[in-house]
N, C-alpha and C positions, 0 to 999 in steps of 0.2 A: 444609527442606522443600525442594524444586523448584520454582522460580520461572517464573511465564509471565510473556511482555510482551504488554500489550493495545494493540494499533494502534488508532486512530480513524480511518477515511477517513471525512472530513466531508460532501464536496461532489463530488467525481468531477466528470464532463465532462459527463454529460446531464441527470439528474432537474432540473426544476424546481419551481415556486413551486407551481404548479399541479399537481404530483404529490405535493407535501408544502408547505404553505406555512411551515414549519419552516424549512427546510434553509439553511444561511446560503450566500450567493452572494459579497458583496464583502468588500474585506480586512479591513474593519471585523468584520462579520458573523462572517467564518471565524475572525480570532483571538479573539473573543471568544466563541466555541464552544469551541475548543482549548483556552483557558482553564480553561472548566467541566469538556471533560473528562480534563484534566491534574488537576483538583479532585476528580475521580469516581474515577481512577486508572490512564489512560492515562499509558504512556509515551512513546509513538511518535504521529505527527501526519502521515498521508498526506497531501499538500495536492495539488489541482489547482487554476485560476485558471478567472476568466469574467470575460469582457467586458463591456460596460455595459449590452448586449443581456442577457446571460445567460449567452452560447454559450460553451464551454470556447476559452479560447485560453494561449497560451504568451510571454504579454506579461512578460518582466521586470521591467515595471515593475511590475505588480502580485503579482508575487512578492517583488521587494525589501518593497512597503509593509506584504505581510502577514507577511513576516517580523520584521522589525523589530518590527512591532505586537506578536508574538506572544513575541521575546525578552526585553522588556521588561517582561512580566510573570510571566514561566515559562520551567523548563529542559526542558521537553519534547523530545525526540529528531525533528528534523524530517528527512522524508523528501518530496523534491518528486517530482513526476510528471514524466516526460519525453514524454508522450503526453498523449492528450487532446482535443488539435485536429486534427483529420483534413487538415486545411490547412497544419500548419508544418512549414516545411523542414527539412532536417536540423543546420542551422545555430542554428536560434529553439528546435530543441529540447534545443538543449546548451548555449545563450549563459547560460541563469540558473545554471547550474552552474558555471560559468569564474567568474561575477561573485560568486557571492553563496557560493560552496562548504560546501554544506548538508553534512551528515552522512552522510544517504544518499540517493540515488533510485533511481525504478525504471528496472528493466533488461527491456524485454518482449524476450523470446528467440525472438522467430520472428514470424511475419506468419501472419496468419488473415485467414475471412470475417466480418465485423464485423455479427453481427445478421443477418445471412443479406442483407443488402442497402449494405453497403461493404466497405472492403477497410482492415483494422489492418495497416500496412504496416512491417515491420521486418528491410528486405533486409540479407542480409551484409556489406555495404561501409559502413551505418550504423552496426552492431550492433559491427562493429571500431572505428570511430570513436569511439561512445561509450562503451565499454569504458576505449579508451586516453583519452579526456579525464576519464573519474571516477578512473583510477590516476594521472593526472596534479596532479588536485585534490584527492586525498584525500576523495574520497567514496565511500562503500561503496554495490556495485550489491544492490537488493534486488530477486533475479532473480525476475520474475514469469513463471508458468506457468500459460498455459492447455489444453494437452496435454502430451501425453508428449514428442512430438518438441523439444520448447522445454527440456526435459532434456539431451537430446543434441548440440542444439544448444550449451548451456552447457558441455558437457565441449566439446567441442571448442575453445570459446576459450579454456578452463582449458589445455587442452594447448599453442596458441598463446601464450599469455601475455597475453592480451586482458583477461582473467578474472583473480583472484588470489583462492587458497584460506586460511582456511576461508571458505567464501560460504555465503550466506543466501539463502533461498528463499521466495518466496511462492506459495501456491497459489491460484488464479483459480477456481474452481469454480460452472460453472451458467452460462456468459456464453454467447449465443447463438451457436454459430461454436465454442464451446469444450467441455471436460471435463464432461458433467454432474454437478452436486453429491449424489455419492453418496459413501458410506462406504469402500465396495468402490473407488470410483476414489483417493480418498485412501490408503488402503494403500497400493496398487498405485504409484502414484506418490512415494510416500516410500519404498518400497524400491527405487528408481532413485538415489536422491542419492548422493552422492559420500560418504566417510566426514570425517567432524569438520563436516559442514554444520548449522547450522541454518536451521531452518524455522518455516512458520505457514501459517495455511490462512483461507479465506473463504469462506461458498456467497452465492451473488446470489438473490434472494428466497426464497420457500421455503425454499432451503436454507440458509438464516443461520446457523441454530439449531441443525440435525442438524450440521453441519461444525463449528461452533464445538464443541459438545460433543463429537464424536468428536478433534477435535487435541486439546483438554486432555486427555481420556482416555489418548491416544497420547504424551501429552510435548510437544506443541508449542504455539506459540505460535498468537495468534486477532489476526482484524482482526475488526471491527465498523464500522457507519456506515452513513449515506445516501446513499454512492456504492455502497453494494452491494444496500441494502433500506431503503426509505422506512417501512416497517412496522412498526411493534416487535411485534404480535399480527395473527392475522387479521383483516383490516375494521379495524383499531385501526392509524391514523397514529402516526410517533415524535413524541412532543413537544420531543425533543431530540435532536443526540448522546452526551449526557452520561445521557440513560435507556439506550442499549445499554452504554454503558461501566460503567453501577452494574451492571447486569443481569451483563455478564461477569464485574465483580469476585464477584459473589454466587457464580457456576457454580464460579469458581476457587477459592475457596476452601470450598464445601462437595467439592471434589474434594480437600481436605488439599494445596493448595500454595499458593504464596504468590504474591499479585500483585508483578512487577517496577516498582519505582522506577526514573525515566529514568537513575540514575546506573548501577542494575543491570542496565538494559537494555545502555548501552553496553558494560560490561564484557561480557557475554553474547555481543555483536555483534562483539566487536571494535574498537568505534570510537573514532577519533583526532577530538575536538571542535574543530572548524576555528575 
């Protein structure tokens, strides 16, 4: 049977304990949460860090502590963000990749208006530096796509040798300022991908379940977790990230697919364990 990779995005840069008291924020909370998600069936963990005030940070010490705690407990694939702090410099967005050399990291393939009140900047010079840094350190980019133009950006950087093929894409649908979380949009975006690519999808907020179901039906991989949605159901806060993973596992099996293990995810994505 075809295998589906479940990624869990535990924290993100924006949700707080006020939004959901169960969201993990400290390195220990995140590591314990990731371990529970690995036991539930997640093969990949997408990690953001928070500072001591709970705000998004690119502090490499927070990343190091969290990574070490997770690696001491399980073999889940680690995918570290390169965003989440609007005040970070190009250097601080990449420093943890050079030092920790994770198997994967996010590559946001363009700039956008974020939440209609700020800018999410990924200018050409940064994208070239980030792609080259990933190549030099054996880090596989997860090319995050918020709108169709970002796919075309990625194709340009492939031609320049900044991004390698086969590529892995993550469709992020439903962000304010990005493409809406509809099945029609997912089908369109998938049609633009270069041959041989792997892909995953997520829907933010109300789009969480519909995009998960559509991605599985289309043969893609999926991402779940409180970075994207703090509610398990309407007016029902999620008890944990592992609750999202457990539901995803059930749906994948009902679709007659198999949930990929971390080892199988590494094979599917062509990862080299650093």
